[in-house]
C-alpha positions in Angstrom: 30.7 80.3 84.3 30.0 82.3 87.4 30.9 86.0 87.3 30.6 88.4 90.1 30.1 92.0 89.0 31.2 94.8 91.7 30.1 98.4 91.1 30.5 101.4 93.3 26.7 102.3 93.3 23.6 101.4 91.4 21.8 104.7 91.2 20.6 105.9 87.6 23.9 106.6 85.7 25.3 105.5 82.3 27.8 102.9 83.8 25.1 101.5 86.1 22.5 101.3 83.3 25.0 99.8 80.9 25.7 97.1 83.4 22.1 96.1 83.8 21.6 96.1 80.0 24.7 94.0 79.4 23.6 91.2 82.1 20.4 90.9 79.9 22.6 89.6 77.2 25.5 87.8 78.9 24.9 84.0 78.6 26.6 83.4 82.1 25.5 83.3 85.5 26.1 86.7 87.1 25.4 88.2 90.4 26.2 91.8 91.5 27.6 93.6 94.5 27.2 97.3 95.0 29.6 98.9 97.6 27.1 101.8 98.4 23.7 103.3 97.4 21.7 100.4 95.7 19.3 102.8 94.0 16.8 102.2 91.3 19.0 100.2 88.9 19.4 97.6 91.7 15.6 97.3 91.7 15.7 96.9 88.2 18.5 94.1 88.3 16.4 92.2 90.8 13.2 92.4 88.7 15.4 90.8 85.9 16.2 87.9 88.2 19.7 89.1 89.1 21.0 88.6 92.7 22.1 92.1 94.0 24.0 92.4 97.4 24.6 95.7 99.1 28.0 95.7 101.0 27.0 98.8 103.0 30.3 100.7 102.5 30.3 103.9 104.3 32.8 105.8 102.3 36.2 105.7 100.4 38.1 104.9 103.5 35.9 102.3 104.9 38.6 99.7 105.1 36.3 97.2 106.9 34.5 96.7 103.6 37.5 94.8 102.2 37.4 91.8 104.5 33.6 91.7 103.9 34.0 91.8 100.3 36.8 89.2 100.3 34.8 86.9 102.3 31.7 87.3 99.9 33.9 86.4 96.9 35.4 83.4 98.5 32.2 81.9 99.6 30.7 82.7 96.1 33.3 80.5 94.4 33.1 82.8 91.3 35.2 82.0 88.3 35.5 85.7 87.2 35.3 89.1 89.1 34.4 92.0 86.9 34.7 95.6 88.5 33.2 98.8 87.4 33.9 102.5 88.4 37.0 103.8 90.3 36.3 102.6 94.0 34.8 99.4 93.0 37.8 98.7 90.8 40.3 99.4 93.6 38.6 97.3 96.4 37.3 94.7 94.0 40.6 93.8 92.5 42.3 93.6 96.1 39.4 91.6 97.4 39.3 89.1 94.4 43.0 88.5 94.6 42.8 87.8 98.5 39.9 85.6 97.8 42.0 83.7 95.3 40.3 84.7 92.1 42.9 85.5 89.5 40.5 86.0 86.5 39.9 89.8 87.3 38.5 92.0 84.8 37.7 95.7 85.1 35.9 98.2 82.9 36.9 101.7 82.6 33.7 103.5 81.9 34.4 107.3 82.3 38.2 108.0 82.1 38.9 111.5 80.5 42.0 113.5 80.0 41.6 115.5 83.2 39.0 113.7 85.2 37.3 110.4 86.0 33.7 110.3 87.4 33.9 113.9 88.1 37.2 113.6 90.2 40.2 115.4 89.1 43.0 113.1 88.0 45.6 114.1 90.4 49.0 112.3 90.6 47.8 110.5 93.7 44.5 109.3 92.0 46.4 108.1 89.0 49.1 106.2 91.1 46.5 104.4 93.3 44.6 103.4 90.2 47.9 102.0 88.6 48.5 100.1 91.7 45.2 98.4 91.8 45.4 97.7 88.1 48.3 95.5 88.3 46.1 93.0 90.3 43.9 92.4 87.5 44.2 90.3 84.3 42.5 92.7 81.7 41.2 96.4 81.9 38.2 97.0 79.4 38.1 100.4 77.7 34.9 101.4 76.3 36.5 103.3 73.4 39.9 103.5 71.7 40.2 107.0 73.1 40.1 105.5 76.8 42.5 102.7 75.7 45.0 105.4 74.4 44.6 107.3 77.7 45.3 104.1 79.9 48.3 103.3 77.8 49.6 106.9 78.3 49.3 106.3 82.1 51.6 103.2 81.8 49.0 100.5 81.6 50.7 97.8 79.4 48.8 97.7 76.0 48.6 94.0 75.9 46.4 94.3 79.2 44.0 96.7 77.6 40.9 95.5 75.6 38.4 97.7 73.9 34.7 96.7 74.4 32.4 99.5 73.4 29.3 100.3 75.2 26.3 98.8 73.7 22.7 100.0 73.3 19.3 98.3 72.6 18.7 100.0 69.1 15.1 98.7 69.1 14.1 100.2 72.4 15.2 103.7 71.2 13.3 103.4 68.0 11.1 106.7 67.4 7.7 106.3 68.8 5.2 109.1 68.0 2.7 107.9 70.8 5.4 107.9 73.3 6.4 111.4 72.1 3.0 112.8 72.7 2.7 111.1 76.1 6.1 112.3 77.2 5.5 115.9 76.2 2.1 115.9 77.8 3.5 114.7 81.2 6.5 117.1 81.0 4.2 120.3 79.9 5.7 120.6 76.5 3.7 121.9 73.7 3.5 119.7 70.6 4.7 122.6 68.4 7.6 123.3 70.6 11.1 122.7 69.2 12.8 120.6 71.9 16.5 120.5 72.5 17.7 117.5 74.6 20.5 117.3 77.0 21.2 113.9 78.5 23.8 113.1 81.3 24.8 113.7 84.8 24.2 117.4 85.8 27.9 118.0 86.6 30.1 120.7 85.6 32.0 118.6 83.1 29.0 118.1 81.0 28.7 121.8 80.4 24.8 122.1 80.2 25.4 125.7 81.1 26.4 126.1 77.6 23.1 125.0 76.4 21.1 127.2 79.0 23.0 130.2 77.6 22.5 129.0 74.0 18.7 128.9 74.5 18.5 132.6 75.3 19.7 133.4 71.9 17.0 131.0 70.3 13.3 131.7 69.4 10.7 131.5 71.9 9.4 128.2 70.8 12.5 126.6 71.8 12.7 124.4 74.9 15.6 122.8 76.8 14.9 119.3 78.3 17.6 118.1 80.5 17.6 114.5 81.4 19.7 113.4 84.4 20.5 114.4 88.1 23.4 115.8 89.9 24.9 118.3 92.1 24.8 121.1 89.4 21.1 121.2 89.1 20.6 124.2 91.4 23.4 126.2 89.6 21.7 125.4 86.2 18.4 126.7 87.5 20.0 129.8 88.7 21.7 130.3 85.3 18.3 129.9 83.6 16.8 132.6 85.9 19.6 134.9 85.1 19.4 134.3 81.4 15.7 134.9 81.3 14.7 131.4 80.3 13.8 129.6 83.4 10.3 128.9 82.0 11.8 127.3 78.9 14.1 124.8 80.8 12.5 121.5 81.9 14.4 119.3 84.4 13.2 115.7 84.0 15.5 114.2 86.5 17.1 110.9 86.3 15.4 108.5 84.0 15.9 104.8 83.5 17.1 103.2 80.2 15.0 100.1 80.9 11.7 100.0 82.9 12.4 99.8 86.6 9.0 100.8 88.1 9.9 104.5 88.2 6.9 106.7 87.4 7.0 108.9 84.2 8.5 108.5 80.8 11.8 106.4 80.5 14.9 107.7 78.5 13.7 106.2 75.2 10.4 108.0 75.5 12.1 111.3 76.3 14.5 110.7 73.2 11.3 110.4 71.0 10.2 113.7 72.6 13.2 115.6 71.5 13.9 117.3 68.2 17.7 117.4 68.5 20.3 116.2 71.0 22.9 118.8 72.1 26.0 117.4 73.8 28.5 120.2 74.7 30.8 118.1 76.9 34.4 118.7 75.8 35.7 115.4 77.3 33.9 112.1 77.0 35.0 108.4 77.4 32.5 107.2 74.9 29.6 109.4 74.2 26.7 107.1 75.0 24.0 109.8 75.0 25.0 110.7 71.4 24.8 107.1 70.3 21.3 106.6 72.0 20.2 109.8 70.2 21.3 108.5 66.8 19.3 105.2 67.5 16.2 107.5 68.0 16.7 109.1 64.7 17.7 112.4 66.1 20.2 115.1 64.6 22.9 115.6 67.0 25.3 118.5 67.8 28.1 117.5 69.9 31.5 118.6 71.1 33.2 115.3 72.1 32.2 111.7 71.0 34.8 109.1 70.9 32.2 106.5 69.7 32.0 108.4 66.4 35.7 109.0 65.8 36.5 105.5 64.3 33.5 105.4 62.2 33.1 106.8 58.7 31.0 110.0 58.4 28.2 108.3 56.5 27.5 106.3 59.7 26.0 109.4 61.4 25.4 112.0 58.8 23.3 114.3 60.9 26.0 114.2 63.8 28.1 117.5 63.6 30.9 118.7 65.9 30.3 122.0 67.6 32.7 124.0 69.8 31.7 124.3 73.3 30.6 127.7 73.2 26.9 129.2 73.7 27.2 131.2 70.4 28.2 128.2 68.4 25.5 126.0 69.8 22.8 128.6 69.3 23.6 128.9 65.6 23.9 125.1 65.2 20.5 124.5 66.9 19.0 127.3 65.0 20.0 125.6 61.7 18.4 122.2 62.9 15.2 124.0 63.8 15.1 125.7 60.3 15.8 122.6 58.5 12.7 121.0 60.0 12.0 117.4 61.0 13.8 114.5 59.3 12.7 111.0 58.9 13.8 109.8 62.5 15.3 106.5 61.1 18.3 105.1 63.2 21.8 106.0 62.0 24.1 103.4 61.0 26.4 104.3 64.0 23.8 103.1 66.5 23.5 99.8 64.9 27.3 99.4 65.0 26.9 99.7 68.9 24.4 97.0 69.3 24.6 95.4 72.9 24.6 91.9 71.5 27.8 92.5 70.0 29.3 94.1 73.0 28.2 91.1 75.2 29.9 88.7 72.7 33.2 90.6 73.0 32.9 90.7 76.7 32.4 86.9 76.8 35.6 86.5 74.8 37.4 88.8 77.5 36.1 86.4 80.3 37.4 83.3 78.3 40.9 84.8 77.8 41.0 85.8 81.5 40.3 82.3 82.5 42.7 80.8 80.1 45.5 83.3 81.2 44.7 84.5 84.7 46.7 87.3 86.3 50.1 86.5 87.8 51.1 87.6 91.2 52.6 91.2 90.8 56.2 91.7 90.9 58.1 94.7 92.2 56.2 98.0 91.3 57.3 99.7 88.0 57.7 103.2 87.5 54.3 104.6 86.5 53.9 107.1 83.5 51.6 109.7 85.2 51.8 112.5 82.5 
């Protein structure tokens, strides 16, 4: 089986790193096309032996990319085309059908109730998404919450399959030596109580809540933000205004798997933390929370669909907190007062082992090949509420 994965970009991000991790565990021949910005994840994929093609798309309206992508798919004689992220799902589905590939799968990584990939869910965005969706065979939702959102839009439920994100649990195992090295490189004292925040620095992640919560916590508390994005400047200014600029560390984008980047990777930074705080009120899955649970961290979170269908004993030290600075300050002070725990991975993390996700995805490919998408009929009325 030959599978072509099409993704919008390959900079360091959750969907991008999830793709690289999955390809390490999928027992099929895979190649990757990135529409824009190859980024560090492209280098990592090439180091893994995966062929990566940069399409050179200049923007959302670069319609010239469509015939280039169609020709590439046709020449590659792929059995399955699998798309990831909004722009790639739209262009990739169209190109695959024009190239004669009818086994088309798309993964919906970041669909929230009001936004996707930081883009507001306007009527136009939803309508365009639904038009493209009809060209595929299956839409993969990373959680039941995302599956329910797709169904509310009007995507037929038989076309929706849940394949949760996966993690390499062993890679996130707590490592005291990695903790010491990471803290040393970041200038964090061994005795500091380090609050971690992991994700894109965008308004929807609400890391401003953690900055303001930090102002109400003792002087030995530090906030370690792992990720990059357009809100970094605003968060730095907020830290200055709150009087905690010297207590916030911006680690930048860090790889899940080694890709040649200098400095500690994400698993080492998780070992360096004492608690993960995730104040985002709207998540598609909650990957950072699951990764933290694999590292044995206590977690205080606002939204995590990955935990909603699991029993409480699967993650006993994961506690829901309102998206409010005062609430987070109180919750984090409680973790600090309780002292360090054993740092053993929670059962919830093992539930989302990447090998299980890869096996389920392989079944999706087999079903798509057995029952490829039909040629779309007349447009149906979309449910856009």
